[in-house]
C-alpha positions as CSV (number, residue, x, y, z in Angstrom):
1,M,97.9,84.7,55.0
2,S,100.9,85.9,57.1
3,W,101.9,84.3,60.3
4,E,100.3,86.9,62.4
5,E,97.1,86.5,60.5
6,R,96.9,82.7,61.0
7,L,97.8,83.1,64.7
8,A,95.1,85.9,65.3
9,E,92.7,83.3,63.3
10,F,93.6,80.5,65.6
11,R,93.3,82.7,68.7
12,A,89.7,83.9,67.6
13,R,88.6,80.2,66.7
14,L,89.8,78.7,70.0
15,R,88.2,81.3,72.1
16,A,85.2,80.9,70.1
17,V,85.0,77.2,70.7
18,V,85.9,77.6,74.4
19,R,83.2,80.3,75.1
20,K,80.5,78.2,73.4
21,R,81.1,75.2,75.9
22,L,80.8,78.0,78.7
23,M,77.0,78.3,78.1
24,A,75.5,76.8,81.5
25,D,73.5,77.7,84.3
26,V,75.6,75.9,86.6
27,P,79.3,76.5,87.9
28,L,82.1,75.1,85.6
29,G,85.6,73.9,86.3
30,S,88.7,72.8,84.3
31,F,90.6,69.8,84.5
32,L,94.2,71.1,84.7
33,R,97.2,68.9,84.5
34,G,99.6,71.8,83.7
35,G,100.4,70.9,80.2
36,L,100.2,73.5,77.1
37,D,96.5,72.1,76.1
38,S,94.8,72.1,79.8
39,S,96.5,75.3,80.6
40,L,95.6,77.0,77.6
41,I,91.8,76.2,77.6
42,T,91.8,77.2,81.4
43,A,93.4,80.4,80.8
44,L,90.7,81.3,78.1
45,I,87.7,80.1,80.3
46,R,89.4,82.0,83.2
47,E,89.2,85.3,81.1
48,D,85.2,84.9,81.4
49,R,85.0,83.9,84.8
50,T,85.6,86.0,88.0
51,K,86.0,82.6,90.1
52,M,86.9,79.2,88.9
53,H,87.8,76.1,89.9
54,T,90.4,73.6,88.8
55,F,90.9,69.9,89.3
56,S,93.8,67.8,88.8
57,V,94.6,64.0,89.5
58,A,98.2,63.3,90.1
59,T,100.6,60.9,91.9
60,E,102.6,62.6,94.8
61,D,105.9,62.8,92.9
62,G,104.5,63.4,89.6
63,A,105.7,66.3,87.6
64,D,102.2,67.3,86.4
65,R,101.1,68.1,90.2
66,D,103.8,70.8,90.4
67,Y,102.9,72.3,86.7
68,A,99.2,72.1,87.6
69,Q,99.7,74.1,90.9
70,H,101.8,76.7,89.0
71,V,99.4,77.4,86.4
72,A,96.5,77.5,89.0
73,G,98.6,80.0,90.9
74,L,99.4,82.0,87.9
75,L,95.6,81.9,86.9
76,G,93.9,82.6,90.7
77,T,91.8,79.3,90.6
78,T,90.6,77.6,93.4
79,H,92.7,74.4,92.6
80,H,91.6,70.8,93.9
81,E,93.9,67.9,93.5
82,Y,93.4,64.2,94.1
83,L,96.8,62.3,94.9
84,L,96.5,58.9,93.3
85,K,98.2,56.1,95.0
86,P,99.7,53.4,92.8
87,V,97.7,50.5,94.5
88,E,94.4,52.5,93.3
89,I,95.5,52.2,89.9
90,W,95.8,48.5,90.0
91,E,92.5,48.2,91.7
92,A,90.7,50.3,89.1
93,L,92.1,47.8,86.4
94,P,89.7,44.9,85.3
95,A,90.7,41.5,86.4
96,D,91.4,40.2,83.0
97,F,93.7,43.0,82.2
98,I,96.0,42.1,85.5
99,T,95.8,38.6,84.5
100,C,96.9,39.3,81.3
101,F,99.7,41.5,82.4
102,K,100.8,39.0,84.7
103,Q,101.2,36.4,82.1
104,S,103.4,38.6,79.8
105,L,105.9,38.9,82.5
C-alpha cells in the first residue's frame, strides 16, 4: 500500500471506531487535554455532533489547560474545566502511599 492508501485506511478505521462508541441515547462529551490523541478523537466526535461538551482537569499554570481551551475553541465545543489544586492531589492519595513517599525522602 502507498502512504496515501495507508493514511486513508487509518482515517477510515479510526472514524469507524469513534462512531461505534457514539451510539447512545444520552448526550456525550469528551475529555480534552489538548494533546494529539484527545484532540483527534474530539474532532472526530464533533463531525457527528452539532453540540458538544468537552471537559478537562488541569493545574492553573499547566500548559495542557491552554491547549485544551485552544482546541475547544477551534472545534466550537462548550468547554468545562476543573482547576486542580496541588493539595487536592495529596488529599486524593492513599495514606500508605504518602507514608512510603515520605520515607523515601
